[in-house]
C-alpha positions in Angstrom: 113.9 120.5 138.2 114.0 117.9 135.3 110.2 117.1 133.9 109.3 113.3 133.6 107.5 112.4 130.6 106.0 108.9 130.8 103.6 106.6 128.8 99.9 105.2 129.9 98.5 103.4 127.7 94.7 102.9 128.4 92.3 99.7 127.7 89.2 101.0 127.2 86.1 98.5 127.6 82.3 99.0 126.0 79.3 97.2 126.1 76.2 98.2 125.5 72.9 95.2 124.5 69.6 96.3 123.7 69.8 100.5 124.4 71.4 99.1 128.2 75.3 100.3 128.9 77.1 96.6 130.3 80.1 97.9 130.9 82.7 100.8 130.6 85.7 99.8 132.3 88.7 101.7 131.8 92.4 100.1 133.0 96.1 102.1 133.2 98.8 100.7 132.0 102.2 101.3 131.9 103.6 99.0 129.3 102.2 98.4 125.9 102.9 95.3 125.3 100.6 94.4 128.8 97.6 96.4 127.3 97.6 95.3 123.7 98.1 91.5 125.7 95.2 91.7 127.7 92.5 93.4 125.1 93.7 90.2 122.7 92.9 87.7 125.6 89.3 89.7 125.9 88.6 89.4 122.6 89.9 86.3 122.0 88.3 84.7 125.1 84.8 87.0 124.5 84.3 89.8 122.4 85.4 87.4 118.9 82.9 84.3 120.1 79.9 86.5 121.9 80.4 88.4 118.5 80.1 85.8 115.6 77.2 84.5 117.8 75.2 87.4 117.7 75.7 88.1 113.9 77.1 91.0 114.8 79.4 93.1 112.3 83.5 93.2 113.8 84.0 96.0 111.8 87.8 96.8 113.5 90.1 93.4 115.0 93.9 94.2 115.8 96.2 94.8 118.0 94.9 98.2 119.8 91.3 98.0 118.6 88.4 96.1 118.6 84.8 97.1 117.3 81.5 94.8 116.8 78.1 96.0 116.5 75.1 95.2 114.9 74.8 96.2 111.5 72.4 99.0 111.7 72.1 99.5 115.5 75.7 100.6 116.8 73.6 102.9 119.8 72.0 99.9 121.1 74.3 97.0 120.4 77.6 96.8 119.8 81.3 96.2 121.6 84.2 97.8 121.4 87.6 98.1 122.9 91.0 100.5 122.6 93.9 101.0 123.8 94.3 105.5 123.8 98.3 106.3 124.5 98.7 109.0 126.3 101.9 111.2 127.7 101.5 111.9 130.7 104.6 114.9 132.6 105.7 114.7 136.3 
C-alpha cells in the first residue's frame, strides 16, 4: 500500500490578559491560503486594533505570525497567533 502525505496547517491562537488565559484555540486547515486568510481577518479586525488600544508592543506581524504583548509583562499579557505546518502520512 502506497503511503500518502498531506500538509496540515494549524492556526494556533493564544491570548493571556492580566495573567488569565483567555483563549487557546487550535484550528486545522488543509489549505495554507485559508489559514492565512483566517489569520489576516483575526489580526485586522481584532488583535492589531486591540493591541494598539492597550499600548502593547507588536513584535511580529506577517502573513503567518502575529505577536503582541505588554513590554516587560509577556507572560501575563500577550496575544499570539501563528500557523504551524505539519506533514501527515496516511
